[in-house]
C-alpha positions in Angstrom: 14.3 -28.3 -35.6 11.3 -26.1 -36.0 11.4 -22.3 -35.9 12.2 -21.2 -32.4 9.5 -20.0 -30.2 9.5 -18.1 -26.9 7.2 -19.1 -24.1 6.1 -17.4 -20.9 6.5 -19.2 -17.5 3.0 -19.2 -15.9 4.4 -17.7 -12.7 5.2 -14.4 -14.4 1.7 -13.9 -15.9 0.1 -12.7 -12.6 2.7 -10.0 -12.2 3.1 -9.1 -15.9 6.8 -9.9 -15.8 8.4 -9.9 -19.3 10.5 -13.0 -19.1 10.7 -15.8 -21.7 12.4 -19.1 -22.4 13.0 -20.3 -26.0 13.1 -23.5 -27.8 16.1 -24.4 -30.0 17.8 -21.6 -31.9 20.2 -22.5 -34.7 24.0 -21.9 -34.1 24.3 -19.5 -37.0 21.8 -17.1 -35.5 23.5 -14.4 -33.4 21.5 -13.9 -30.2 22.1 -10.1 -29.9 21.0 -9.5 -33.5 17.9 -11.7 -33.0 16.8 -9.8 -29.9 17.4 -6.4 -31.4 15.2 -7.4 -34.4 12.5 -8.7 -32.0 12.6 -5.7 -29.7 13.7 -2.5 -31.5 14.7 0.3 -29.2 15.8 -2.0 -26.4 19.4 -2.5 -25.3 20.7 -6.1 -25.1 23.1 -7.2 -22.5 24.3 -10.8 -22.5 27.2 -12.0 -20.3 30.3 -13.8 -21.7 29.5 -17.0 -19.8 32.4 -18.8 -18.1 30.7 -21.3 -15.8 31.3 -19.1 -12.7 29.2 -17.9 -9.8 29.8 -14.2 -10.7 26.7 -12.0 -10.9 26.8 -8.4 -12.2 24.4 -5.7 -10.9 24.0 -3.6 -14.1 23.1 -0.2 -12.8 24.0 2.1 -15.7 24.3 2.3 -19.5 26.3 2.5 -21.6 28.3 -0.4 -20.0 31.4 -0.4 -22.1 33.1 -3.5 -20.9 31.8 -7.0 -21.7 31.1 -8.9 -18.5 32.6 -12.3 -18.0 30.3 -14.1 -15.6 27.0 -16.0 -15.5 24.4 -13.8 -14.0 23.0 -10.3 -14.6 20.5 -8.4 -12.5 19.3 -4.9 -13.3 16.7 -2.2 -12.4 17.2 -0.5 -15.8 14.2 -0.2 -18.1 14.3 -1.2 -21.8 17.4 -3.4 -21.2 17.1 -7.1 -22.2 19.3 -9.3 -20.1 19.6 -13.0 -20.8 21.7 -16.2 -21.0 22.3 -19.0 -23.5 22.0 -22.6 -22.5 22.0 -26.1 -24.0 21.6 -28.5 -21.0 22.6 -26.0 -18.3 19.9 -24.4 -16.1 18.5 -21.1 -17.2 17.0 -19.1 -14.4 15.0 -15.9 -14.7 14.5 -13.7 -11.6 12.1 -10.8 -11.0 10.6 -8.9 -8.1 6.8 -8.8 -7.8 6.8 -5.1 -8.3 8.7 -5.5 -11.6 11.4 -3.1 -10.4 14.3 -5.7 -10.8 14.9 -8.5 -13.3 17.8 -10.9 -13.8 19.0 -13.9 -15.7 21.4 -16.7 -14.6 23.2 -19.5 -16.4 23.8 -22.4 -13.9 25.7 -25.4 -15.2 27.0 -27.9 -12.8 29.9 -25.7 -11.9 27.8 -22.6 -11.3 25.2 -24.6 -9.4 27.8 -26.1 -7.1 29.3 -22.7 -6.6 25.8 -21.6 -5.6 25.3 -18.9 -8.2 21.6 -18.6 -7.6 22.1 -18.2 -3.8 24.7 -15.5 -4.5 22.3 -13.7 -6.9 19.5 -13.7 -4.3 21.9 -12.3 -1.6 22.8 -9.5 -4.0 19.1 -8.7 -4.6 18.5 -8.7 -0.8 21.3 -6.1 -0.3 19.3 -3.8 -2.6 16.5 -3.7 -0.1 14.2 -6.5 -1.2 12.9 -9.4 0.9 12.7 -13.0 -0.1 9.0 -12.8 -0.5 9.4 -10.1 -3.1 11.4 -12.5 -5.4 10.0 -14.6 -8.2 12.1 -17.4 -9.8 11.5 -19.3 -13.0 13.7 -22.2 -13.8 13.6 -23.1 -17.5 14.2 -26.2 -19.6 17.5 -28.0 -18.8 18.9 -31.5 -18.6 17.1 -33.5 -16.0 18.5 -36.1 -13.6 17.2 -39.0 -15.9 19.9 -38.1 -18.5 22.6 -36.3 -16.5 25.3 -38.8 -15.6 28.3 -37.3 -13.9 31.7 -38.5 -12.7 33.8 -38.3 -9.6 35.0 -34.8 -10.2 31.5 -33.5 -10.0 30.6 -35.7 -7.0 33.7 -34.7 -5.0 33.1 -31.0 -5.5 29.4 -31.5 -4.6 30.6 -33.2 -1.3 32.9 -30.3 -0.5 30.2 -27.7 -0.9 27.0 -29.4 0.3 26.8 -31.5 3.5 23.5 -32.8 2.2 25.0 -33.7 -1.2 23.2 -37.0 -1.4 19.9 -35.1 -1.8 21.1 -34.1 -5.2 22.3 -37.5 -6.5 20.3 -40.1 -8.2 21.6 -43.7 -8.7 20.6 -45.2 -12.1 22.0 -48.6 -13.2 25.0 -48.2 -11.0 25.8 -44.7 -12.4 25.8 -41.3 -10.7 23.3 -38.8 -12.0 23.1 -35.2 -10.8 19.8 -33.4 -10.1 20.5 -29.8 -11.1 16.8 -29.0 -10.5 17.0 -29.9 -6.8 20.4 -28.2 -6.5 19.1 -24.9 -7.6 15.7 -25.2 -5.8 17.6 -25.8 -2.6 19.5 -22.5 -3.0 16.3 -20.6 -3.5 14.5 -22.2 -0.6 17.4 -21.9 1.8 17.3 -18.2 0.9 13.7 -18.1 2.2 12.1 -17.5 -1.2 8.7 -19.1 -0.7 8.0 -22.2 -2.7 4.9 -20.7 -4.3 7.2 -18.0 -5.8 9.2 -20.6 -7.8 8.3 -22.2 -11.1 10.2 -25.1 -12.6 9.9 -26.4 -16.2 9.4 -30.2 -16.5 11.1 -30.3 -19.9 14.4 -32.2 -20.3 16.6 -30.8 -23.0 18.2 -34.3 -23.7 14.9 -36.2 -23.7 13.3 -33.5 -25.9 16.2 -33.0 -28.2 13.8 -32.5 -31.1 12.6 -29.3 -29.5 15.7 -28.1 -27.6 19.5 -28.2 -28.2 21.4 -30.5 -25.8 25.1 -30.5 -25.5 25.0 -34.1 -24.3 22.9 -35.1 -27.3 24.0 -32.9 -30.2 27.6 -32.2 -29.2 29.6 -29.2 -30.4 27.4 -28.7 -33.4 24.5 -27.7 -31.2 22.7 -24.4 -31.2 21.3 -23.0 -28.0 18.3 -21.8 -26.1 17.8 -18.2 -25.0 16.3 -17.1 -21.7 15.5 -13.4 -21.6 13.9 -10.9 -19.2 13.3 -7.1 -19.3 11.4 -4.2 -18.0 9.4 -2.0 -20.3 
């Protein structure tokens, strides 16, 4: 793997949003230490990810307790929020006026539990409208490489009447389209399509650039997705 780099989703450039996705980061590199070295003077708040649909609104610092969940939104300045992924879907959220930012980790469990939809609802309760919201969906495992079993399919059926929209049949196998599953949650929340950017990169196909749990196994490193207000 080459040295990790952070890249800017094009959607954020127009609004000067400070949100970035990374390429592969080695497992021996602590994300909090890396970010503090990159951004001196900033607080770093990463959730203890548990494949849930729990989203925290971080409204004050210091926040003494660690948060077990998979999403953070905040209106605090100089606080980096982010998530680690290695096939799961990293999602960065911001408002056009740059007053709120957030990061979400959406694996198959979180996606089926509608973590993105729940995060958007939480943002709307703070007085924003769907047209205020920008969403960037970073590199993750694409349906070409994401075969799933009956456990996933059954949970999908229970939660989405239109579950077949998110399934791809390949060589008699069931593949899950995490991209469409999360896009659906954004669009049903009335976030305009032009307010959403999606990476075309597949972490499994491009395992020389990204870490993939499906490809590299437990020896994998991770990708970081971060966002903050100055």
